[in-house]
N, CA, C and O atoms as a GROMACS GRO file, in nm:
protein
  544
    1GLY      N    1   0.097  -0.142  -0.002
    1GLY     CA    2   0.002  -0.024   0.011
    1GLY      C    3   0.093   0.153  -0.012
    1GLY      O    4   0.045   0.262  -0.043
    2ASP      N    5   0.238   0.110   0.019
    2ASP     CA    6   0.302   0.223   0.012
    2ASP      C    7   0.344   0.264  -0.126
    2ASP      O    8   0.437   0.343  -0.144
    3CYS      N    9   0.284   0.218  -0.210
    3CYS     CA   10   0.333   0.239  -0.345
    3CYS      C   11   0.221   0.327  -0.447
    3CYS      O   12   0.231   0.333  -0.570
    4PHE      N   13   0.137   0.377  -0.384
    4PHE     CA   14   0.026   0.407  -0.471
    4PHE      C   15   0.025   0.551  -0.434
    4PHE      O   16   0.086   0.576  -0.330
    5PRO      N   17  -0.046   0.680  -0.509
    5PRO     CA   18  -0.072   0.590  -0.642
    5PRO      C   19   0.058   0.584  -0.733
    5PRO      O   20   0.176   0.603  -0.703
    6CYS      N   21   0.006   0.556  -0.836
    6CYS     CA   22   0.113   0.490  -0.968
    6CYS      C   23   0.131   0.622  -1.021
    6CYS      O   24   0.068   0.728  -1.014
    7PRO      N   25   0.247   0.578  -1.080
    7PRO     CA   26   0.314   0.673  -1.177
    7PRO      C   27   0.207   0.696  -1.295
    7PRO      O   28   0.099   0.637  -1.306
    8GLN      N   29   0.269   0.815  -1.399
    8GLN     CA   30   0.186   0.845  -1.467
    8GLN      C   31   0.153   0.729  -1.570
    8GLN      O   32   0.041   0.701  -1.612
    9GLU      N   33   0.275   0.665  -1.603
    9GLU     CA   34   0.277   0.556  -1.726
    9GLU      C   35   0.186   0.421  -1.646
    9GLU      O   36   0.174   0.309  -1.697
   10GLY      N   37   0.143   0.449  -1.548
   10GLY     CA   38   0.084   0.316  -1.490
   10GLY      C   39   0.196   0.213  -1.389
   10GLY      O   40   0.318   0.227  -1.388
   11CYS      N   41   0.126   0.122  -1.316
   11CYS     CA   42   0.197   0.052  -1.235
   11CYS      C   43   0.306  -0.026  -1.306
   11CYS      O   44   0.274  -0.038  -1.424
   12PRO      N   45   0.417  -0.080  -1.282
   12PRO     CA   46   0.473  -0.156  -1.365
   12PRO      C   47   0.371  -0.301  -1.329
   12PRO      O   48   0.324  -0.317  -1.216
   13MET      N   49   0.345  -0.401  -1.445
   13MET     CA   50   0.285  -0.498  -1.434
   13MET      C   51   0.423  -0.634  -1.414
   13MET      O   52   0.533  -0.598  -1.456
   14MET      N   53   0.418  -0.745  -1.368
   14MET     CA   54   0.494  -0.858  -1.374
   14MET      C   55   0.405  -0.936  -1.511
   14MET      O   56   0.306  -0.896  -1.573
   15GLY      N   57   0.480  -1.051  -1.522
   15GLY     CA   58   0.437  -1.171  -1.580
   15GLY      C   59   0.426  -1.084  -1.761
   15GLY      O   60   0.510  -1.008  -1.809
   16HIS      N   61   0.289  -1.131  -1.827
   16HIS     CA   62   0.258  -1.094  -1.968
   16HIS      C   63   0.312  -0.959  -1.997
   16HIS      O   64   0.389  -0.936  -2.090
   17TYR      N   65   0.259  -0.854  -1.898
   17TYR     CA   66   0.221  -0.711  -1.965
   17TYR      C   67   0.393  -0.651  -1.910
   17TYR      O   68   0.420  -0.538  -1.950
   18ALA      N   69   0.495  -0.715  -1.831
   18ALA     CA   70   0.584  -0.643  -1.805
   18ALA      C   71   0.700  -0.584  -1.924
   18ALA      O   72   0.805  -0.527  -1.894
   19ASP      N   73   0.654  -0.613  -2.063
   19ASP     CA   74   0.746  -0.560  -2.154
   19ASP      C   75   0.698  -0.414  -2.220
   19ASP      O   76   0.747  -0.346  -2.310
   20ARG      N   77   0.566  -0.392  -2.123
   20ARG     CA   78   0.528  -0.237  -2.143
   20ARG      C   79   0.575  -0.093  -2.088
   20ARG      O   80   0.538   0.023  -2.110
   21PHE      N   81   0.709  -0.176  -1.979
   21PHE     CA   82   0.770  -0.110  -1.885
   21PHE      C   83   0.922  -0.112  -1.925
   21PHE      O   84   0.998  -0.098  -1.828
   22PRO      N   85   0.964  -0.121  -2.011
   22PRO     CA   86   1.093  -0.138  -2.059
   22PRO      C   87   1.229  -0.051  -1.966
   22PRO      O   88   1.350  -0.075  -1.956
   23ALA      N   89   1.160   0.031  -1.921
   23ALA     CA   90   1.286   0.124  -1.820
   23ALA      C   91   1.283   0.052  -1.688
   23ALA      O   92   1.375   0.024  -1.612
   24LYS      N   93   1.160   0.029  -1.680
   24LYS     CA   94   1.161  -0.061  -1.518
   24LYS      C   95   1.228  -0.153  -1.461
   24LYS      O   96   1.266  -0.170  -1.345
   25LEU      N   97   1.246  -0.248  -1.620
   25LEU     CA   98   1.304  -0.370  -1.607
   25LEU      C   99   1.464  -0.383  -1.582
   25LEU      O  100   1.532  -0.485  -1.576
   26GLU      N  101   1.495  -0.265  -1.573
   26GLU     CA  102   1.653  -0.246  -1.552
   26GLU      C  103   1.665  -0.197  -1.412
   26GLU      O  104   1.753  -0.256  -1.349
   27ARG      N  105   1.625  -0.141  -1.370
   27ARG     CA  106   1.625  -0.097  -1.234
   27ARG      C  107   1.618  -0.229  -1.136
   27ARG      O  108   1.531  -0.316  -1.141
   28VAL      N  109   1.723  -0.223  -1.051
   28VAL     CA  110   1.729  -0.303  -0.926
   28VAL      C  111   1.637  -0.320  -0.818
   28VAL      O  112   1.601  -0.212  -0.770
   29ASN      N  113   1.587  -0.422  -0.763
   29ASN     CA  114   1.457  -0.392  -0.674
   29ASN      C  115   1.328  -0.294  -0.713
   29ASN      O  116   1.271  -0.219  -0.634
   30GLN      N  117   1.298  -0.311  -0.844
   30GLN     CA  118   1.146  -0.263  -0.882
   30GLN      C  119   1.038  -0.368  -0.799
   30GLN      O  120   1.034  -0.488  -0.770
   31LYS      N  121   0.964  -0.259  -0.783
   31LYS     CA  122   0.799  -0.329  -0.761
   31LYS      C  123   0.746  -0.339  -0.854
   31LYS      O  124   0.754  -0.248  -0.937
   32TYR      N  125   0.650  -0.484  -0.886
   32TYR     CA  126   0.571  -0.489  -0.998
   32TYR      C  127   0.460  -0.529  -0.917
   32TYR      O  128   0.469  -0.556  -0.797
   33PHE      N  129   0.341  -0.532  -0.995
   33PHE     CA  130   0.187  -0.548  -0.966
   33PHE      C  131   0.140  -0.683  -1.055
   33PHE      O  132   0.193  -0.726  -1.157
   34LEU      N  133   0.032  -0.730  -0.990
   34LEU     CA  134  -0.031  -0.800  -1.013
   34LEU      C  135  -0.198  -0.817  -0.965
   34LEU      O  136  -0.233  -0.837  -0.849
   35ASN      N  137  -0.256  -0.808  -1.040
   35ASN     CA  138  -0.423  -0.819  -1.021
   35ASN      C  139  -0.458  -0.982  -0.951
   35ASN      O  140  -0.428  -1.082  -1.018
   36THR      N  141  -0.507  -0.994  -0.851
   36THR     CA  142  -0.531  -1.074  -0.787
   36THR      C  143  -0.647  -1.082  -0.714
   36THR      O  144  -0.668  -0.972  -0.663
   37ALA      N  145  -0.777  -1.201  -0.671
   37ALA     CA  146  -0.883  -1.170  -0.569
   37ALA      C  147  -0.873  -1.182  -0.467
   37ALA      O  148  -0.774  -1.251  -0.443
   38ALA      N  149  -0.934  -1.143  -0.364
   38ALA     CA  150  -0.949  -1.159  -0.257
   38ALA      C  151  -0.943  -1.322  -0.168
   38ALA      O  152  -0.901  -1.341  -0.055
   39ASP      N  153  -0.993  -1.411  -0.251
   39ASP     CA  154  -1.002  -1.549  -0.168
   39ASP      C  155  -0.925  -1.611  -0.269
   39ASP      O  156  -0.888  -1.571  -0.379
   40PRO      N  157  -0.905  -1.732  -0.198
   40PRO     CA  158  -0.778  -1.853  -0.277
   40PRO      C  159  -0.879  -1.904  -0.379
   40PRO      O  160  -0.998  -1.919  -0.350
   41PRO      N  161  -0.826  -1.932  -0.501
   41PRO     CA  162  -0.707  -1.944  -0.553
   41PRO      C  163  -0.639  -1.826  -0.550
   41PRO      O  164  -0.516  -1.836  -0.543
   42PHE      N  165  -0.705  -1.676  -0.556
   42PHE     CA  166  -0.624  -1.545  -0.549
   42PHE      C  167  -0.656  -1.517  -0.728
   42PHE      O  168  -0.650  -1.398  -0.759
   43ALA      N  169  -0.686  -1.610  -0.836
   43ALA     CA  170  -0.721  -1.605  -1.005
   43ALA      C  171  -0.804  -1.493  -1.017
   43ALA      O  172  -0.900  -1.467  -0.944
   44THR      N  173  -0.765  -1.431  -1.107
   44THR     CA  174  -0.886  -1.351  -1.186
   44THR      C  175  -0.873  -1.358  -1.291
   44THR      O  176  -0.761  -1.376  -1.340
   45TRP      N  177  -1.013  -1.343  -1.384
   45TRP     CA  178  -0.997  -1.308  -1.510
   45TRP      C  179  -1.060  -1.195  -1.569
   45TRP      O  180  -1.176  -1.172  -1.537
   46ARG      N  181  -0.998  -1.118  -1.653
   46ARG     CA  182  -0.997  -1.014  -1.742
   46ARG      C  183  -1.105  -1.016  -1.827
   46ARG      O  184  -1.082  -1.065  -1.938
   47GLN      N  185  -1.260  -0.962  -1.799
   47GLN     CA  186  -1.325  -0.974  -1.895
   47GLN      C  187  -1.366  -0.834  -1.935
   47GLN      O  188  -1.336  -0.740  -1.861
   48LYS      N  189  -1.428  -0.814  -2.038
   48LYS     CA  190  -1.487  -0.652  -2.135
   48LYS      C  191  -1.648  -0.712  -2.100
   48LYS      O  192  -1.690  -0.828  -2.114
   49VAL      N  193  -1.719  -0.593  -2.052
   49VAL     CA  194  -1.873  -0.619  -2.053
   49VAL      C  195  -1.910  -0.481  -2.114
   49VAL      O  196  -1.863  -0.370  -2.088
   50PHE      N  197  -2.032  -0.527  -2.226
   50PHE     CA  198  -2.091  -0.444  -2.301
   50PHE      C  199  -2.221  -0.468  -2.258
   50PHE      O  200  -2.271  -0.580  -2.274
   51ILE      N  201  -2.308  -0.341  -2.184
   51ILE     CA  202  -2.443  -0.397  -2.186
   51ILE      C  203  -2.522  -0.255  -2.234
   51ILE      O  204  -2.491  -0.140  -2.204
   52LYS      N  205  -2.643  -0.305  -2.326
   52LYS     CA  206  -2.717  -0.183  -2.372
   52LYS      C  207  -2.854  -0.205  -2.342
   52LYS      O  208  -2.915  -0.300  -2.392
   53LEU      N  209  -2.903  -0.131  -2.270
   53LEU     CA  210  -3.028  -0.103  -2.177
   53LEU      C  211  -3.121  -0.085  -2.268
   53LEU      O  212  -3.098  -0.046  -2.382
   54SER      N  213  -3.250  -0.118  -2.214
   54SER     CA  214  -3.373  -0.105  -2.293
   54SER      C  215  -3.462  -0.074  -2.138
   54SER      O  216  -3.431  -0.110  -2.025
   55GLY      N  217  -3.597   0.018  -2.192
   55GLY     CA  218  -3.712   0.096  -2.096
   55GLY      C  219  -3.699   0.192  -2.118
   55GLY      O  220  -3.680   0.232  -2.232
   56VAL      N  221  -3.708   0.287  -1.982
   56VAL     CA  222  -3.736   0.396  -1.979
   56VAL      C  223  -3.614   0.508  -2.081
   56VAL      O  224  -3.512   0.472  -2.140
   57LYS      N  225  -3.656   0.605  -2.072
   57LYS     CA  226  -3.543   0.650  -2.149
   57LYS      C  227  -3.423   0.743  -2.081
   57LYS      O  228  -3.333   0.798  -2.144
   58LYS      N  229  -3.444   0.749  -1.932
   58LYS     CA  230  -3.330   0.774  -1.864
   58LYS      C  231  -3.417   0.782  -1.701
   58LYS      O  232  -3.533   0.812  -1.676
   59MET      N  233  -3.294   0.738  -1.607
   59MET     CA  234  -3.348   0.687  -1.506
   59MET      C  235  -3.248   0.718  -1.367
   59MET      O  236  -3.146   0.773  -1.410
   60ARG      N  237  -3.244   0.709  -1.271
   60ARG     CA  238  -3.126   0.699  -1.158
   60ARG      C  239  -3.130   0.573  -1.109
   60ARG      O  240  -3.235   0.519  -1.074
   61GLY      N  241  -3.010   0.517  -1.104
   61GLY     CA  242  -2.990   0.365  -1.020
   61GLY      C  243  -2.909   0.325  -1.047
   61GLY      O  244  -2.847   0.411  -1.110
   62ASP      N  245  -2.835   0.205  -1.043
   62ASP     CA  246  -2.719   0.138  -1.039
   62ASP      C  247  -2.772  -0.041  -1.131
   62ASP      O  248  -2.861  -0.122  -1.106
   63ILE      N  249  -2.671  -0.036  -1.227
   63ILE     CA  250  -2.681  -0.198  -1.239
   63ILE      C  251  -2.591  -0.256  -1.240
   63ILE      O  252  -2.493  -0.194  -1.280
   64ASN      N  253  -2.567  -0.411  -1.197
   64ASN     CA  254  -2.494  -0.496  -1.162
   64ASN      C  255  -2.536  -0.642  -1.254
   64ASN      O  256  -2.642  -0.700  -1.279
   65LEU      N  257  -2.380  -0.668  -1.292
   65LEU     CA  258  -2.359  -0.822  -1.317
   65LEU      C  259  -2.320  -0.911  -1.194
   65LEU      O  260  -2.229  -0.879  -1.118
   66VAL      N  261  -2.411  -1.049  -1.175
   66VAL     CA  262  -2.405  -1.156  -1.104
   66VAL      C  263  -2.331  -1.229  -1.157
   66VAL      O  264  -2.360  -1.218  -1.276
   67PHE      N  265  -2.208  -1.336  -1.142
   67PHE     CA  266  -2.121  -1.414  -1.180
   67PHE      C  267  -2.170  -1.573  -1.082
   67PHE      O  268  -2.141  -1.612  -0.968
   68HIS      N  269  -2.253  -1.628  -1.189
   68HIS     CA  270  -2.287  -1.817  -1.115
   68HIS      C  271  -2.171  -1.897  -1.139
   68HIS      O  272  -2.155  -1.918  -1.259
   69ASP      N  273  -2.089  -1.947  -1.068
   69ASP     CA  274  -2.023  -2.105  -1.158
   69ASP      C  275  -2.115  -2.219  -1.079
   69ASP      O  276  -2.211  -2.230  -1.002
   70THR      N  277  -2.031  -2.287  -1.143
   70THR     CA  278  -2.080  -2.456  -1.132
   70THR      C  279  -2.103  -2.510  -0.996
   70THR      O  280  -2.192  -2.592  -0.972
   71GLU      N  281  -2.028  -2.468  -0.918
   71GLU     CA  282  -1.987  -2.513  -0.794
   71GLU      C  283  -2.120  -2.428  -0.712
   71GLU      O  284  -2.156  -2.487  -0.610
   72GLY      N  285  -2.199  -2.296  -0.742
   72GLY     CA  286  -2.296  -2.267  -0.687
   72GLY      C  287  -2.215  -2.156  -0.622
   72GLY      O  288  -2.267  -2.129  -0.513
   73ASN      N  289  -2.090  -2.067  -0.650
   73ASN     CA  290  -2.046  -1.964  -0.571
   73ASN      C  291  -2.092  -1.850  -0.691
   73ASN      O  292  -2.125  -1.872  -0.807
   74THR      N  293  -2.080  -1.720  -0.620
   74THR     CA  294  -2.139  -1.612  -0.715
   74THR      C  295  -2.074  -1.482  -0.647
   74THR      O  296  -2.073  -1.460  -0.526
   75LYS      N  297  -2.019  -1.401  -0.745
   75LYS     CA  298  -2.003  -1.268  -0.747
   75LYS      C  299  -2.017  -1.182  -0.817
   75LYS      O  300  -2.005  -1.195  -0.939
   76GLU      N  301  -2.057  -1.028  -0.735
   76GLU     CA  302  -2.120  -0.959  -0.822
   76GLU      C  303  -2.060  -0.810  -0.839
   76GLU      O  304  -1.984  -0.767  -0.752
   77TYR      N  305  -2.087  -0.746  -0.930
   77TYR     CA  306  -1.983  -0.647  -0.992
   77TYR      C  307  -2.069  -0.525  -1.041
   77TYR      O  308  -2.149  -0.536  -1.135
   78GLU      N  309  -2.044  -0.395  -0.964
   78GLU     CA  310  -2.122  -0.294  -1.030
   78GLU      C  311  -2.062  -0.270  -1.199
   78GLU      O  312  -1.947  -0.296  -1.235
   79ILE      N  313  -2.146  -0.226  -1.267
   79ILE     CA  314  -2.136  -0.210  -1.391
   79ILE      C  315  -2.144  -0.034  -1.411
   79ILE      O  316  -2.057   0.030  -1.470
   80ALA      N  317  -2.235   0.011  -1.364
   80ALA     CA  318  -2.236   0.183  -1.405
   80ALA      C  319  -2.351   0.199  -1.267
   80ALA      O  320  -2.423   0.116  -1.211
   81SER      N  321  -2.325   0.358  -1.244
   81SER     CA  322  -2.427   0.369  -1.147
   81SER      C  323  -2.462   0.548  -1.163
   81SER      O  324  -2.370   0.608  -1.218
   82GLY      N  325  -2.571   0.627  -1.125
   82GLY     CA  326  -2.618   0.757  -1.133
   82GLY      C  327  -2.741   0.748  -1.257
   82GLY      O  328  -2.834   0.667  -1.257
   83VAL      N  329  -2.717   0.837  -1.344
   83VAL     CA  330  -2.823   0.837  -1.437
   83VAL      C  331  -2.788   0.725  -1.570
   83VAL      O  332  -2.699   0.744  -1.653
   84LEU      N  333  -2.865   0.628  -1.566
   84LEU     CA  334  -2.882   0.580  -1.689
   84LEU      C  335  -2.954   0.562  -1.777
   84LEU      O  336  -3.077   0.559  -1.770
   85SER      N  337  -2.911   0.552  -1.839
   85SER     CA  338  -2.980   0.607  -2.001
   85SER      C  339  -2.994   0.498  -2.112
   85SER      O  340  -2.907   0.412  -2.131
   86GLN      N  341  -3.088   0.506  -2.171
   86GLN     CA  342  -3.177   0.386  -2.264
   86GLN      C  343  -3.045   0.400  -2.407
   86GLN      O  344  -3.004   0.298  -2.462
   87ALA      N  345  -3.012   0.496  -2.436
   87ALA     CA  346  -2.948   0.519  -2.569
   87ALA      C  347  -2.818   0.475  -2.556
   87ALA      O  348  -2.763   0.432  -2.657
   88GLN      N  349  -2.736   0.480  -2.409
   88GLN     CA  350  -2.583   0.418  -2.397
   88GLN      C  351  -2.564   0.267  -2.378
   88GLN      O  352  -2.649   0.191  -2.332
   89VAL      N  353  -2.432   0.230  -2.423
   89VAL     CA  354  -2.415   0.145  -2.402
   89VAL      C  355  -2.266   0.151  -2.302
   89VAL      O  356  -2.154   0.198  -2.319
   90TYR      N  357  -2.330   0.081  -2.196
   90TYR     CA  358  -2.228   0.056  -2.066
   90TYR      C  359  -2.093   0.025  -2.094
   90TYR      O  360  -2.115  -0.047  -2.191
   91THR      N  361  -1.969   0.025  -2.083
   91THR     CA  362  -1.894  -0.110  -2.106
   91THR      C  363  -1.770  -0.080  -1.982
   91THR      O  364  -1.736   0.022  -1.922
   92LYS      N  365  -1.738  -0.176  -1.979
   92LYS     CA  366  -1.639  -0.180  -1.842
   92LYS      C  367  -1.530  -0.310  -1.800
   92LYS      O  368  -1.564  -0.429  -1.798
   93TYR      N  369  -1.443  -0.278  -1.778
   93TYR     CA  370  -1.355  -0.448  -1.760
   93TYR      C  371  -1.404  -0.464  -1.618
   93TYR      O  372  -1.453  -0.387  -1.536
   94LEU      N  373  -1.373  -0.601  -1.619
   94LEU     CA  374  -1.371  -0.649  -1.515
   94LEU      C  375  -1.247  -0.765  -1.474
   94LEU      O  376  -1.214  -0.860  -1.544
   95ASP      N  377  -1.198  -0.734  -1.356
   95ASP     CA  378  -1.135  -0.882  -1.309
   95ASP      C  379  -1.212  -0.979  -1.280
   95ASP      O  380  -1.186  -1.002  -1.162
   96VAL      N  381  -1.285  -1.045  -1.312
   96VAL     CA  382  -1.367  -1.168  -1.244
   96VAL      C  383  -1.286  -1.291  -1.174
   96VAL      O  384  -1.189  -1.362  -1.202
   97GLU      N  385  -1.380  -1.278  -1.068
   97GLU     CA  386  -1.273  -1.429  -0.983
   97GLU      C  387  -1.378  -1.574  -0.994
   97GLU      O  388  -1.415  -1.664  -0.918
   98ILE      N  389  -1.394  -1.544  -1.104
   98ILE     CA  390  -1.507  -1.693  -1.159
   98ILE      C  391  -1.433  -1.743  -1.297
   98ILE      O  392  -1.442  -1.680  -1.402
   99ASN      N  393  -1.369  -1.847  -1.286
   99ASN     CA  394  -1.317  -1.886  -1.426
   99ASN      C  395  -1.437  -1.896  -1.531
   99ASN      O  396  -1.536  -1.966  -1.512
  100PRO      N  397  -1.411  -1.806  -1.661
  100PRO     CA  398  -1.509  -1.827  -1.760
  100PRO      C  399  -1.573  -1.966  -1.797
  100PRO      O  400  -1.690  -1.979  -1.833
  101LYS      N  401  -1.474  -2.078  -1.784
  101LYS     CA  402  -1.507  -2.208  -1.813
  101LYS      C  403  -1.582  -2.261  -1.694
  101LYS      O  404  -1.612  -2.381  -1.701
  102ASN      N  405  -1.624  -2.187  -1.572
  102ASN     CA  406  -1.710  -2.257  -1.499
  102ASN      C  407  -1.834  -2.173  -1.479
  102ASN      O  408  -1.922  -2.205  -1.399
  103THR      N  409  -1.839  -2.047  -1.565
  103THR     CA  410  -1.921  -1.993  -1.538
  103THR      C  411  -2.067  -2.031  -1.585
  103THR      O  412  -2.086  -2.024  -1.706
  104LYS      N  413  -2.165  -2.069  -1.510
  104LYS     CA  414  -2.286  -2.114  -1.527
  104LYS      C  415  -2.429  -2.007  -1.583
  104LYS      O  416  -2.513  -2.035  -1.669
  105LYS      N  417  -2.420  -1.915  -1.522
  105LYS     CA  418  -2.482  -1.818  -1.587
  105LYS      C  419  -2.462  -1.655  -1.536
  105LYS      O  420  -2.406  -1.649  -1.427
  106ILE      N  421  -2.487  -1.559  -1.578
  106ILE     CA  422  -2.449  -1.412  -1.591
  106ILE      C  423  -2.600  -1.335  -1.544
  106ILE      O  424  -2.670  -1.280  -1.628
  107GLU      N  425  -2.632  -1.340  -1.417
  107GLU     CA  426  -2.752  -1.231  -1.373
  107GLU      C  427  -2.752  -1.121  -1.404
  107GLU      O  428  -2.651  -1.068  -1.357
  108PHE      N  429  -2.831  -1.030  -1.477
  108PHE     CA  430  -2.839  -0.887  -1.477
  108PHE      C  431  -2.936  -0.830  -1.386
  108PHE      O  432  -3.052  -0.870  -1.385
  109LEU      N  433  -2.875  -0.697  -1.272
  109LEU     CA  434  -2.963  -0.663  -1.209
  109LEU      C  435  -2.966  -0.506  -1.195
  109LEU      O  436  -2.860  -0.442  -1.188
  110TRP      N  437  -3.084  -0.448  -1.192
  110TRP     CA  438  -3.075  -0.301  -1.165
  110TRP      C  439  -3.142  -0.261  -1.019
  110TRP      O  440  -3.201  -0.345  -0.952
  111ASN      N  441  -3.126  -0.122  -0.976
  111ASN     CA  442  -3.186  -0.127  -0.864
  111ASN      C  443  -3.189   0.038  -0.888
  111ASN      O  444  -3.087   0.094  -0.930
  112LYS      N  445  -3.317   0.117  -0.856
  112LYS     CA  446  -3.360   0.242  -0.908
  112LYS      C  447  -3.360   0.284  -0.764
  112LYS      O  448  -3.396   0.225  -0.661
  113THR      N  449  -3.305   0.414  -0.789
  113THR     CA  450  -3.331   0.511  -0.640
  113THR      C  451  -3.448   0.524  -0.605
  113THR      O  452  -3.533   0.477  -0.680
  114ILE      N  453  -3.491   0.592  -0.484
  114ILE     CA  454  -3.601   0.619  -0.418
  114ILE      C  455  -3.681   0.750  -0.514
  114ILE      O  456  -3.799   0.783  -0.501
  115PHE      N  457  -3.590   0.804  -0.603
  115PHE     CA  458  -3.660   0.881  -0.618
  115PHE      C  459  -3.706   0.879  -0.771
  115PHE      O  460  -3.751   0.978  -0.829
  116THR      N  461  -3.684   0.730  -0.837
  116THR     CA  462  -3.758   0.700  -0.951
  116THR      C  463  -3.902   0.670  -0.948
  116THR      O  464  -3.948   0.602  -0.856
  117LEU      N  465  -3.979   0.720  -1.046
  117LEU     CA  466  -4.095   0.639  -1.081
  117LEU      C  467  -4.160   0.447  -1.039
  117LEU      O  468  -4.120   0.338  -1.080
  118LEU      N  469  -4.252   0.477  -0.960
  118LEU     CA  470  -4.291   0.306  -0.944
  118LEU      C  471  -4.290   0.219  -1.051
  118LEU      O  472  -4.259   0.100  -1.050
  119TRP      N  473  -4.342   0.321  -1.185
  119TRP     CA  474  -4.379   0.208  -1.259
  119TRP      C  475  -4.224   0.198  -1.375
  119TRP      O  476  -4.207   0.105  -1.453
  120ALA      N  477  -4.138   0.301  -1.362
  120ALA     CA  478  -4.014   0.244  -1.400
  120ALA      C  479  -3.948   0.127  -1.452
  120ALA      O  480  -3.895   0.060  -1.363
  121ARG      N  481  -3.938   0.094  -1.537
  121ARG     CA  482  -3.900  -0.036  -1.565
  121ARG      C  483  -3.736   0.009  -1.623
  121ARG      O  484  -3.697   0.121  -1.658
  122LEU      N  485  -3.654  -0.131  -1.618
  122LEU     CA  486  -3.512  -0.074  -1.710
  122LEU      C  487  -3.463  -0.275  -1.732
  122LEU      O  488  -3.462  -0.360  -1.642
  123GLY      N  489  -3.441  -0.287  -1.835
  123GLY     CA  490  -3.400  -0.402  -1.840
  123GLY      C  491  -3.253  -0.397  -1.991
  123GLY      O  492  -3.241  -0.297  -2.062
  124ALA      N  493  -3.173  -0.509  -2.005
  124ALA     CA  494  -3.076  -0.524  -2.062
  124ALA      C  495  -3.112  -0.581  -2.192
  124ALA      O  496  -3.130  -0.702  -2.194
  125GLU      N  497  -3.128  -0.502  -2.323
  125GLU     CA  498  -3.127  -0.530  -2.443
  125GLU      C  499  -3.060  -0.628  -2.501
  125GLU      O  500  -3.106  -0.718  -2.572
  126THR      N  501  -2.914  -0.604  -2.458
  126THR     CA  502  -2.803  -0.691  -2.497
  126THR      C  503  -2.694  -0.677  -2.409
  126THR      O  504  -2.656  -0.565  -2.372
  127VAL      N  505  -2.619  -0.824  -2.359
  127VAL     CA  506  -2.540  -0.834  -2.250
  127VAL      C  507  -2.413  -0.879  -2.346
  127VAL      O  508  -2.438  -0.974  -2.421
  128ASN      N  509  -2.300  -0.831  -2.352
  128ASN     CA  510  -2.161  -0.937  -2.428
  128ASN      C  511  -2.093  -0.904  -2.322
  128ASN      O  512  -2.099  -0.815  -2.237
  129ILE      N  513  -2.007  -1.019  -2.350
  129ILE     CA  514  -1.900  -1.017  -2.242
  129ILE      C  515  -1.807  -1.100  -2.326
  129ILE      O  516  -1.835  -1.205  -2.385
  130ILE      N  517  -1.668  -1.023  -2.321
  130ILE     CA  518  -1.530  -1.051  -2.407
  130ILE      C  519  -1.428  -1.143  -2.299
  130ILE      O  520  -1.410  -1.097  -2.186
  131HIS      N  521  -1.368  -1.264  -2.336
  131HIS     CA  522  -1.300  -1.304  -2.223
  131HIS      C  523  -1.183  -1.250  -2.256
  131HIS      O  524  -1.161  -1.208  -2.369
  132GLY      N  525  -1.080  -1.247  -2.142
  132GLY     CA  526  -0.928  -1.239  -2.178
  132GLY      C  527  -0.872  -1.102  -2.229
  132GLY      O  528  -0.750  -1.093  -2.226
  133GLU      N  529  -0.949  -0.985  -2.279
  133GLU     CA  530  -0.913  -0.887  -2.285
  133GLU      C  531  -0.832  -0.791  -2.218
  133GLU      O  532  -0.873  -0.768  -2.104
  134ASP      N  533  -0.724  -0.722  -2.256
  134ASP     CA  534  -0.584  -0.622  -2.174
  134ASP      C  535  -0.695  -0.551  -2.077
  134ASP      O  536  -0.711  -0.600  -1.965
  135GLY      N  537  -0.748  -0.473  -2.104
  135GLY     CA  538  -0.802  -0.371  -2.046
  135GLY      C  539  -0.737  -0.248  -2.017
  135GLY      O  540  -0.768  -0.175  -1.923
  136ARG      N  541  -0.626  -0.223  -2.118
  136ARG     CA  542  -0.535  -0.121  -2.110
  136ARG      C  543  -0.560  -0.029  -2.254
  136ARG      O  544  -0.492   0.071  -2.275
   0.00000   0.00000   0.00000
């Protein structure tokens, strides 16, 4: 925790992305970073999510995806929060703690704020997920 914030060019990554920081590779005692999950086995899989909404034109709230695996484990990730628009495609990179090979289903959730009209409905017209994207 003593190494943040990262420099403008980003935190030097170890492993596959180490070649993006050639000047840092020559340093002695250089600190490198690796994204990990909070729980064993600490692995994450980078996924790029695209969500196009359908329903009311604009409303306040948040949208989340819940990943379910074949063993009954679930992990929830926030995609967007605030004013949500039917016309916008929401894109986000996630480091998901559930292996894509073991993903059983992905659930779309939305929560409206208390100021939103009771009849307002929101859904996902499309949810696309690309596995293994870099994210930078």
